[in-house]
C-alpha positions as CSV (number, residue, x, y, z in Angstrom):
1,M,102.4,86.7,107.1
2,H,106.2,86.9,107.4
3,N,106.8,83.6,105.6
4,M,110.5,83.3,104.5
5,C,110.5,82.4,100.8
6,H,113.7,80.9,99.4
7,I,114.1,79.0,96.1
8,Y,116.9,76.6,95.5
9,E,117.7,73.6,93.2
10,P,118.7,70.3,94.7
11,F,122.3,69.2,94.0
12,I,122.8,65.5,93.3
13,P,126.4,64.4,93.9
14,S,128.1,62.5,91.1
15,S,129.1,58.9,91.7
16,R,132.7,59.9,90.8
17,M,132.9,62.1,93.9
18,S,134.9,60.8,96.8
19,T,133.2,59.0,99.8
20,S,134.4,61.8,102.2
21,M,132.7,64.5,100.1
22,T,129.4,62.6,99.8
23,K,129.3,62.1,103.5
24,K,129.7,65.8,104.4
25,R,126.3,67.3,105.2
26,I,125.5,70.9,104.4
27,T,122.2,72.1,105.7
28,Y,120.2,75.2,105.1
29,K,121.0,76.3,108.7
30,K,124.8,75.8,108.1
31,A,124.3,78.0,105.0
32,G,123.0,80.7,107.3
33,V,119.3,80.4,107.2
34,D,117.5,79.1,110.3
35,I,113.9,78.1,109.5
36,D,113.2,77.3,113.2
37,E,114.2,80.9,114.2
38,G,111.8,82.1,111.5
39,D,109.0,80.1,112.9
40,K,109.7,81.4,116.4
41,F,109.6,84.9,115.0
42,V,106.1,84.4,113.5
43,D,104.9,83.1,116.8
44,L,106.3,86.1,118.6
45,I,104.7,88.7,116.3
46,G,101.3,87.0,116.0
47,P,99.7,88.8,119.0
48,L,101.2,92.1,118.0
49,V,99.8,91.9,114.5
50,K,96.3,90.8,115.5
51,K,96.0,93.9,117.7
52,T,96.1,96.0,114.5
53,F,93.3,94.3,112.7
54,R,90.3,96.5,111.8
55,P,87.0,95.8,110.1
56,G,87.7,94.5,106.6
57,V,90.5,92.2,107.4
58,M,89.5,88.7,106.1
59,T,92.6,86.6,106.6
60,D,94.7,85.4,109.5
61,I,98.5,85.2,109.8
62,G,100.4,82.7,107.6
63,L,98.5,82.7,104.3
64,F,100.2,83.6,101.0
65,G,98.1,86.7,100.5
66,A,96.0,89.0,102.6
67,L,92.3,89.7,101.8
68,F,90.6,93.0,102.7
69,S,87.0,93.7,102.2
70,L,86.3,97.4,101.4
71,D,83.0,98.7,102.9
72,I,81.7,100.4,99.8
73,R,78.8,101.9,101.8
74,K,81.2,104.5,103.2
75,Y,82.3,105.7,99.8
76,R,80.2,106.7,96.7
77,K,83.2,106.5,94.4
78,P,86.1,104.8,96.3
79,V,89.6,105.4,95.0
80,L,92.5,103.4,96.3
81,V,95.7,105.3,97.2
82,S,99.0,103.5,97.7
83,G,102.4,104.5,99.0
84,T,105.8,102.9,99.8
85,D,108.9,104.0,101.7
86,G,111.7,102.9,104.0
87,V,113.5,104.2,107.1
88,G,116.8,104.9,105.4
89,T,120.1,105.2,107.3
90,K,118.3,106.1,110.5
91,L,118.5,102.3,110.9
92,K,122.2,102.8,111.6
93,I,121.3,104.6,114.8
94,A,119.1,101.6,115.9
95,F,122.1,99.3,115.2
96,M,124.4,101.6,117.3
97,T,122.0,101.8,120.3
98,G,120.6,98.3,120.2
99,K,117.1,99.9,120.4
100,H,114.8,98.5,117.7
101,D,111.2,99.2,118.8
102,T,110.8,102.7,117.3
103,V,112.0,102.4,113.7
104,G,108.9,100.5,112.9
105,I,106.8,103.5,113.8
106,D,109.0,105.5,111.3
107,L,108.3,102.9,108.6
108,V,104.5,103.3,109.0
109,A,104.6,107.0,109.3
110,M,106.6,107.6,106.1
111,S,103.9,105.8,104.0
112,V,100.7,106.7,105.7
113,N,101.6,110.4,105.9
114,D,102.3,110.3,102.2
115,I,98.9,108.8,101.2
116,L,97.2,111.1,103.7
117,T,98.1,114.1,101.5
118,S,95.4,112.9,99.1
119,G,92.9,112.7,101.9
120,A,93.1,109.0,102.0
121,E,92.1,106.9,105.0
122,P,94.8,104.3,105.6
123,L,93.3,100.8,105.4
124,F,96.2,98.3,105.6
125,F,100.0,98.0,105.7
126,L,102.6,95.5,104.7
127,D,106.3,95.4,105.6
128,Y,109.4,93.8,104.3
129,F,112.2,92.9,106.7
130,A,115.5,91.7,105.4
131,T,118.5,90.6,107.4
132,S,121.7,88.6,107.2
133,R,120.8,86.3,110.1
134,L,117.4,86.4,111.8
135,K,117.3,87.1,115.5
136,S,113.6,86.6,116.4
137,E,113.6,88.8,119.5
138,K,115.2,91.8,117.7
139,A,113.0,91.4,114.7
140,A,109.9,91.1,117.0
141,D,110.9,94.5,118.5
142,V,110.9,96.0,115.0
143,I,107.4,94.6,114.3
144,K,106.3,95.9,117.7
145,G,107.0,99.4,116.4
146,I,105.2,98.7,113.1
147,A,102.2,97.5,115.1
148,I,102.2,100.7,117.2
149,G,102.4,102.8,114.1
150,C,99.5,100.9,112.5
151,R,97.3,101.3,115.5
152,E,98.0,105.0,115.6
153,A,97.2,105.4,111.9
154,G,94.1,103.2,112.2
155,C,95.3,100.7,109.6
156,A,95.8,96.9,109.8
157,L,99.1,95.2,109.5
158,V,97.9,92.5,107.1
159,G,101.1,91.0,105.8
160,G,104.8,91.1,105.5
161,E,107.9,89.3,104.2
162,T,110.9,88.2,106.2
163,A,114.0,87.5,104.1
164,E,117.1,86.0,105.7
165,M,120.0,86.5,103.3
166,P,123.4,85.6,104.8
167,G,126.3,87.4,103.2
168,F,124.1,90.1,101.8
169,Y,123.9,92.4,104.8
170,E,126.4,93.2,107.5
171,K,126.3,91.1,110.6
172,G,123.5,92.3,113.0
173,E,122.0,94.7,110.4
174,Y,118.7,94.7,108.6
175,D,116.7,96.8,106.1
176,L,113.0,97.8,106.1
177,S,110.5,98.9,103.6
178,G,106.7,99.4,104.0
179,F,103.7,99.6,101.8
180,A,100.4,101.4,102.7
181,V,97.0,101.3,100.9
182,G,94.2,103.7,101.7
183,V,90.9,104.9,100.3
184,V,89.3,108.2,99.5
185,D,86.0,109.1,97.8
186,K,86.8,110.5,94.4
187,D,84.8,113.7,95.1
188,R,86.9,114.3,98.2
189,I,90.4,113.8,96.8
190,I,92.8,116.6,97.9
191,D,95.1,117.6,95.0
192,G,95.8,121.3,95.5
193,K,93.7,122.4,92.6
194,R,91.5,124.6,94.7
195,I,94.4,126.5,96.3
196,R,94.2,130.3,95.7
197,K,96.1,133.5,96.4
198,G,95.8,134.5,100.1
199,D,95.3,130.9,101.4
200,A,96.9,130.2,104.8
201,V,99.8,127.7,105.2
202,I,99.5,125.8,108.4
203,G,102.5,123.9,109.7
204,L,102.3,121.0,112.1
205,A,105.3,120.4,114.3
206,S,107.6,117.6,113.7
207,N,109.1,115.3,116.3
208,G,112.7,116.2,115.5
209,V,114.6,114.9,112.5
210,H,112.0,112.2,111.6
211,S,113.4,109.9,109.0
212,N,115.3,112.0,106.4
213,G,118.7,113.5,106.2
214,Y,120.5,110.9,108.3
215,S,123.5,110.7,106.0
216,L,124.2,114.3,107.0
217,V,123.2,113.6,110.6
218,R,125.7,110.8,110.9
219,K,128.4,112.7,109.1
220,I,128.2,115.6,111.6
221,F,127.8,113.7,114.9
222,F,129.7,110.5,114.3
223,D,132.2,111.0,111.5
224,Y,133.2,114.7,112.2
225,K,132.6,115.1,116.0
226,K,133.2,111.4,116.9
227,M,130.3,111.4,119.4
228,K,128.8,108.3,121.0
229,V,125.1,107.6,120.9
230,T,125.3,107.4,124.7
231,K,126.5,111.0,125.1
232,Y,124.0,113.2,127.0
233,I,123.3,116.4,125.1
234,P,121.9,119.2,127.4
235,E,120.1,121.0,124.6
236,F,118.2,117.8,123.9
237,G,117.5,116.8,127.5
238,R,118.4,113.2,126.5
239,T,121.2,111.2,125.0
240,L,122.2,111.6,121.3
241,G,120.9,108.2,120.5
242,E,117.5,108.9,122.1
243,E,117.1,112.1,120.2
244,L,118.0,110.7,116.9
245,L,115.6,107.7,117.4
246,R,112.6,109.8,118.2
247,P,110.0,108.4,115.8
248,T,108.3,110.2,112.9
249,K,105.0,111.7,113.8
250,I,101.9,110.3,112.3
251,Y,99.4,113.0,111.2
252,V,96.4,110.9,110.2
253,N,94.4,111.9,113.3
254,A,95.2,115.6,112.6
255,Y,93.3,115.4,109.3
256,Y,90.5,113.4,110.8
257,R,90.0,116.2,113.3
258,L,89.5,118.7,110.5
259,N,88.0,117.0,107.5
260,K,84.3,117.4,108.4
261,I,84.7,121.0,109.6
262,I,87.5,122.6,107.6
263,K,88.0,122.5,103.8
264,V,91.6,121.5,103.5
265,K,92.8,122.5,100.0
266,G,96.2,120.9,100.0
267,M,98.6,118.9,102.2
268,A,102.3,118.1,102.0
269,H,104.4,115.6,104.0
270,I,107.7,117.3,104.7
271,T,110.4,114.6,104.1
272,G,113.7,114.6,102.1
273,G,114.1,118.0,100.5
274,G,112.5,119.9,103.4
275,I,109.7,122.4,103.0
276,P,111.2,123.9,99.7
277,G,111.3,120.4,98.1
278,N,107.9,119.2,99.2
279,L,105.4,122.0,99.6
280,P,105.6,123.2,95.9
281,R,104.4,119.7,94.8
282,V,100.8,120.5,95.9
283,I,100.7,124.2,94.8
284,P,99.3,125.0,91.3
285,R,101.4,126.7,88.7
286,G,101.7,130.5,89.0
287,L,101.4,130.3,92.8
288,G,104.0,129.9,95.5
289,A,104.3,130.0,99.3
290,V,105.8,132.9,101.3
291,L,106.8,131.6,104.7
292,N,107.8,133.4,107.9
293,D,110.6,131.2,109.2
294,R,110.2,132.7,112.7
295,A,106.6,131.7,113.0
296,W,107.5,128.3,114.6
297,Q,110.0,127.0,117.1
298,V,112.8,125.1,115.5
299,P,113.8,122.0,117.6
300,P,117.3,122.2,119.2
301,V,118.6,119.2,117.2
302,F,118.7,121.3,114.0
303,S,120.5,124.3,115.5
304,V,123.0,122.0,117.2
305,M,123.8,120.2,113.9
306,Q,124.1,123.5,112.0
307,Q,126.5,124.8,114.5
308,L,128.6,121.7,114.9
309,G,128.9,121.1,111.2
310,N,128.9,124.7,110.0
311,V,126.1,123.8,107.7
312,P,124.8,126.6,105.4
313,E,121.2,127.7,106.2
314,D,120.0,126.9,102.7
315,D,121.4,123.4,103.0
316,M,119.6,122.9,106.3
317,K,116.3,123.9,104.9
318,R,116.7,121.7,101.8
319,T,117.7,118.6,103.9
320,F,115.6,118.7,107.0
321,N,112.0,119.4,108.0
322,M,113.3,122.1,110.4
323,G,110.5,121.5,112.9
324,I,107.5,121.3,110.4
325,G,106.6,117.7,109.6
326,F,103.4,118.2,107.7
327,V,101.7,121.2,106.0
328,M,98.0,122.0,105.4
329,I,96.7,124.8,103.2
330,V,93.3,126.2,104.1
331,D,91.3,129.4,103.4
332,S,92.7,132.3,105.3
333,G,89.4,132.7,107.1
334,D,89.8,129.2,108.5
335,A,93.3,129.5,109.8
336,D,92.5,130.3,113.4
337,M,89.9,127.5,113.7
338,T,92.2,125.1,112.0
339,M,95.0,125.7,114.5
340,N,92.6,125.5,117.5
341,L,91.2,122.2,116.3
342,L,94.7,120.8,115.7
343,K,95.9,121.9,119.1
344,K,92.8,120.3,120.8
345,A,93.7,117.1,119.0
346,G,97.2,117.2,120.5
347,Y,99.2,118.7,117.5
348,D,101.3,121.9,117.8
349,A,100.3,124.0,114.8
350,Y,101.5,127.3,113.4
351,H,100.3,129.8,110.8
352,I,103.6,129.8,108.9
353,G,102.8,131.6,105.7
354,R,100.5,132.4,102.8
355,I,100.0,131.6,99.2
356,E,101.0,134.3,96.7
357,K,101.0,134.9,92.9
358,G,104.2,135.3,91.1
359,V,106.2,133.3,93.7
360,K,108.3,130.4,92.5
361,G,108.3,127.5,95.0
362,V,108.9,128.6,98.5
363,Q,110.3,132.0,99.7
364,Y,111.1,133.0,103.2
365,A,110.3,136.4,104.6
366,Q,110.7,137.3,108.3
367,G,107.9,139.1,110.1
């Protein structure tokens, strides 16, 4: 778990070299890689990681590979589902604010929400953390967020890799990627094939921008308007940095609340591309979604960005989630019960549209 792996070839000085050159000592630490700091980091994250362990985890921290035993008694025909993603340039906001304990939640959410769309139960997660120079306390804050996300999603953080690469990243910056593996019974895979005309489209509220579109976010607030992350924005009720670092919602428990009661026909994680770019991926050919874009409350961050940057409406919808982070498609007769169950589980849910024939992709119709 988080072993730093570096390969190098020993260099043997020639006897023709001067005495002063052969006496000069160049260590790995002087080259920019501090192994002691890496060991300290592993010690710091150990307790955080162990709190995520679930039945099935067979290995402890520090081995070269993680073993996980699948309880095949729970599944007649188990199918593994995998997904990978990153946090993107939202990390720039973490660097600007010095707050690093939430981007790990984003990392987990981006992958587990993706595999959830197939009906998969997340089993375990792995992360990759790369930086120019390892600062164990800062890195431990990142892993703290990952552990929080894993506990919320019910998956174990079973492994990771920490790479310290001086000269490759800007000073004080890092990058993240994550990998989730889940399982679903073959007979219970959700693939959208059962979606029919008249089905209800249920939207689950997002927690703001989530983790997509931050190139445009940064362009508007920081390049164009020259704002500081410490600026208090009345419409947000918090500082700009606090708003932009709100972590991506994890929707795993929303599906768990429904899966034994409601027949969910299709699910979509609304990421880059917004609803128009993601919802059609789960709808069969010949069908499309007609949405009422007044059926849900759009968070203030989107209207503020649109106004400040004079961003066209179509561009907003194709860049951001616009307040809907996850979509479920159910039979029209199950719509009310679905929303009631989701709200009891703590999720704001809206009946945002219906499935129709002869509609290409997503169309918006008010009322």
